[in-house]
N, C-alpha and C positions, 0 to 999 in steps of 0.2 A: 573420535567423540571430540577436541578441542580445533581438532582445522573445522569441521563442522558448525560445531557455538561462533566462529571465530568470521565462519562465510556466513552464518544469517545473518547474524550481527550487522554484518557489515553491509547486507543486501538489507536489513530494515531501517537502519540507519538512513541508506540514502531516499529510501522512500521515505521516512517521516521525515528528513530536511526537505526535501520539490515536491510532496504534495503536502506535506502538517506545516511544516515552521513557515516556508516562506506566502502557503496561501493568506496565514493566519497575521502573517504580516504586512502584504502587502494585499489583499483584497477590498484595502477599502482607498487606493490610492486612484488615480485620472487613470490613468495605464489603467488598470480591471474592469472602471469600469467605458473604456474604451472598447474594450476587449472585448469583454459581454457581447457590449449592440452589436461592433461591429458582426459574429457571429449570427448577431440576430436572435439573442436568447433577451428577457427584460433583465430591468437592473434587479428586481428582491429571486432569482437565479444567485447572482452572483454571490449574496450571498449565502442562501439555501447551499449553494456547494463547496465556500469558505466553513460552515460549523461541519456537515458531512468529513468535509477532507480531516481538518485538525480529528472531529471525532475516533474516522480510522486511523488515524497516525495514532490515537494516546493507546486507544487498544493494539497496535499491533509493536508500540514498543514499550506498554507495559507486561512484563508474561507472568502476571497473578490470569490476565485475561486467557482464555484457552476454550479449542474444544468453539461450537455452531457462531460465538462473539466473534471469533480470530476470523473467521472460514467466512461469515456476513464483512468481515472491513477488505476485507480478499477478494471477493465476488465486488462488493464496492468499487474498489477503486478498480480493478477489470471492466467496466460498467465504464466507471470513469474519460479511462484512459484509452478506451477501442472509440468512444463515444469524442471525447477532444479531434481521434484524428479524425473521425467522419466526420463532425465539423469543418474544421479546419479544410478538408479539402474538397468538400462541400465549396464552401463561399471561396479559400485563396488558389484552389486547384493543389498538386501534391507538394512540397513542400518541406524547407526543415521544420513547422509549421505542423507539419503533418507526420513526420516521421520522431518528431520529440517524443509526445505520447507512445509512441509505441515500442523506443525502448527503454522507456522506461517503464512496458511492461514487460516487458522481460525481466531487467531487474524486480518485478513483483512476481514474474513468476519461479525467480534464483531466489529468491523470499521463503515463499509460498515449500519448495523443498526440498534447501533447508531447514526450513518448520517438521517440516512430516519428520525431513531424518529427526531429529534430536525429538519431536517425540512419540516415532518409535525406538529411539535409541532408548528414554529415557522408562518407555512402560519396558521391554528387555531386562535394565538394569533391577527394576522392582518386583519383575519374579523374579528373578536368581533372589537376587535377597531373599523375598519371602521364603523359595525355595530352601536355602542355608539358612534360617531363623528354623524352617520346622526342621528342618535336616540333623540341626544341629541340637 
């Protein structure tokens, strides 16, 4: 269980840093504005995307968010990474900017996998404690 927690927090921490903290710090820069414009998106999309990314990162990072809200955050990041890869491929062809969102998608998949392993272990532990209490 300890290994699972370490892996979950490692992968989740990377997602939070890459797609939560970085957009919060850099979405207002001229480079970010040029990047969104280069892909053909309007400037308001950059702001909306940053808000959703930061919100999703908060939901993934805080343990009291559970269940559907966390599932929606994972889904939102999945759509974001796939759409980013497709956008970069459509505009610039297949290159490093196309590949990077797909690599981060793999990290997100690992975070999701270990999130469910932890939830399953937590439910099993709670059931065992309840059984021991009722037998005790």
